[in-house]
N, C-alpha and C positions, 0 to 999 in steps of 0.2 A: 568572178574574173573577168576582165575585158582585155581583147587585142584589139588595138588600134594602128592602123598604118598611118604614118603622117608624112605631109608633102616631101620632107626630104628623105624618105625612104626608110627612116628608122621605124621600129615598132615599139609601141609602148603596152607594156603587160602590167595591169592594175590589179590588185586583188578585190575582193567582194566590198571590202570597207573602204577603197579608195588609197589604201596605204602601198608602201612596197611598189614604187613605181621601177622598172627596169626599161632601159632603152638597149635595143639590140640591133646593131648593125644589119641591114639587109643582106649584104653580100656575105657569102659563105654561111649563112645561118640555115639550120635543117632541122625539120621535125621528123622524128623517128618513131614509129608505131612499135609499141613492144607485143611480144608474143601473145600476152594475155588479152589484148585489145583494150585493155581498161586504163591505161597511161601513154601519155606522150610526153616524151623529152626532147627538149631543144638543145642542139648541142653547135658549138662553133669552133672551128679549126680542131676538130676531134675530142674536145672536151665538154661534157654536159654542163649547160649553165643554167638550166631551169627544167623542170619536171612536173607536171600537173595531171590530175585524173580528169576523165572526160565529163564526169558529172560535176566539174568544178566550173565548166566555161557557162557563163550565164550570158554572155552577149559577144559579138564580134562587130567589127567596124571596118569595111574595106572601102576606103575612099575611091571616087566621091559618095559611094552610097552611105545610107543612114544606118546608124546602129541597129544591128539586127539580133533580136534573141535567138539564144542557141538551145536547140532542144534535140539535136541529131546523135548519130553514133559516132564512134571513133573515125570510121571511115568518112563519114559526112564532114567532120570538122577537118580532117587532113586535105579533102578536096577543097574545103573553102580557103583553107590557108594556103594550099597550093596555088589556087587561082588568084589569090591577092597579092602573095609576097614572099612566100617559102618555097625553097626547093625541098622535096621530100626525099628523104633516105629510108625505105622499109627495110625490114628484117627483124631477127630476133635479138634478144639481150636489151640491155640497158643503153645509155648514151654513153660517150667517151668519158675516159677516167684517167688518173694518174698513171705514168709509165713505171710500174713498180718493179722491184727485185728482191733478192734475200741476201743474208750475209751472215756468217758465223761470228759469234762474240766469245770471248775468254780467250785463254791460253791453249786450250785442248784442241783435240781434232775435231774438225767441222764436218757436218753433214751435207750441207748445202754444196752443189758442185756449180751448176751454173743455170741460167734462163735462156730457154731456146724459144723464141717467139713469146708465146702466151704459157708456156709450160716451165714451171719450176720444176729443176730436176735436182735430186737428192741422192747422195750414195748409199748404198745398201749396208746393213750390219751384218757381217759373217760371224758364226761361233768359231772361235779357236780351239786349240786343245784343251779338254777338261773345261769347256764352257758351254752352258745352254742358253738360248735367247728364247724368251716366250713372249709372244703378243696378245696383249689383253685389249679391251675396248679402248682404254685411255692411255694405257702404260705398256712400255717395253720392259720387261725384267730379265736382267743378266745374273746368271747365277754360276758360280766356280762348282765343279764336279767334286774336287778335292782339295785339300788345304796345301798351301805351301810350306816350306820349312824356311828357318831362320836364315840358314846360310845362303839361300837364292834370293830371298825377300828384299826388294829395295822399297824403302817406306819414304821416309822424309830425312834427307842428307842434312838438313839443318837443324833438326832436333830429335835425332833417332834414341836419344836417352829414354824417351818417353815410349818406344815403340816395341820394347821387349815384351817377353809372353807376361800375360797377365795371370801369375799364378794363382790367385785367391778365385778366379772366377773360370778357369778352365773346366772344361767337361771332357768326358771320355777318356779313351786310354792314350797317355803320352807315350810317344814311338821315337826311337832314335833313327831319324831319318837319313843322316850322313853315314859315313862309313865309321868301322871300328878298326883301330890300328894298334898295332904292338911294337912300338920303336926299339933300337937296340937298348940294352941296359945302360943305364946312367953311371958312368965311373968318374964324373967330375962335374962342377956347376953347370948347368945348360942356361946359357945366355941368349936372349932372343931366340927361344925355343921355336924350332920349326923342322921337326923330323919329316920324313918322305911320307907324304900322304896328310900332312897336319891339314893343310888347306882345305881339305874336302870332309875332314873328320868331324864327328862330333863326341865320339868316345875314345879316349887315349888310354891304353893298358900300358902302364909305366914300371918296369923293374928297376931296382937300384943295387950297387953292388956293396954299399956300406950305409951305416945311419947317417941322416941328416943330408944326404945328397940333395942339391937345391937346384932349383929353377927360379930364375931373376926376372923372367918375363917370357911373354907369348908372342909371336909376331900378329901385328894388328891386321884387321881385316880391311877391306877397301872400304872407301867412305859410302854409306849409305846402307852398308850389310850388317844386320844386327845380328852378331855372332854369339852362341852360347856353345862352350865347349866343357867337357867332364873329363877328368883325369883320376884315374884308379892306381892306388898303389898295391900293384900285384905281388910286391915281394912277400914270401913266406916264412921269412927268418927274424920278423920283429923289427925291421929297420924301417925309421921314418923318412918320408918323402918332405921336404921343406920347400917353402915358397918364400922368396925374399921380398920384403915390402919396398915398394918405390925404389929398386936397387938401381944404382948408377951403372952397373954391370950390363944392363940392357938399354937400348935406344929408349929415350923419352916415352915414345906413342907405345912401347911395347911392355912399360912396366905394369906392376900389379900393386894395387892399394887393398891393404888388408886391414882386418879389424885391430884397433888400437895402435895402429901404425907401427905393427911390429911384425916381425917373421911369425910364420904360422907353419905346423905341420900336420900331415895326417899318417895315421897308421897303417901299416899292411891291411888290404882288403878295405880300405875306406876309399871314398869318392869325394872330390873338391869340384865344385861347379863355378865357373867364371864367366861373365858376360862384358862384352866391350861396350864402353861408354865413349862414344865419340865426341861428346863436349868437353869432356874432362881428358880424352886421350889415354885413357888408362882402362886395365882391366879390374873388375870389381867381382868379388865373391856373390855368388847367386844363393848360396847356403852357408852355414856357419863352419869356417874352416879353422880347425886346431882348437 
């Protein structure tokens, strides 16, 4: 590698084979010594434009002197360049570089906050209720300490039909996580069924005063809430509790779709389970009803 200062003040840098000629303006060009003492980087206007190892330098030529073979140390080379045509900037680290920043991508909550000088500052992750955070060598693991219930869980408002319990693969003991209520005895057909406490109940104990008292629909849950309800006929005298299929007596979004598109009944001490299908906006049986 050769360094040649030309009459016009520019510096020509040529590699060992004579290729890759680089012209560098004399004004504003600096040589910076690395901490290791093994490398020199040329920077201009704060950006590194060339880097080389001391052992790569085979000759220097500072006009009007003749070409001189180079066999010195890093300090020797810096002194030669300083005397000839460079302004020296000493200190640790490499040459200048791009002014970088960071950003968050996607639609979620980002972790990057800001850049302060050369410091990229990120937000911390805190564990909320029933959540643990474990930092590993390469990953951060977030775990839930307890399972949620379907009444409060919000999954995918645009495809909630696929988010109900996977009954075929559930493990452990299934528990009733919502409240259990016993509404007043039904003495007439219940349309848009919504007794006190229904909004937070999972199990409903319903009595009736005569055979085939009916329910034509249940009040629908909010969008995104995948709800399952259980209703038990607690009548002890043999009266059946009847559910009406897609009945016009209830609002469309509160209606029930039943097997065979027909009304179905449960006998006393039987339980019917229903889940809400947000796609069709109807209640559907979770078990065989009738």
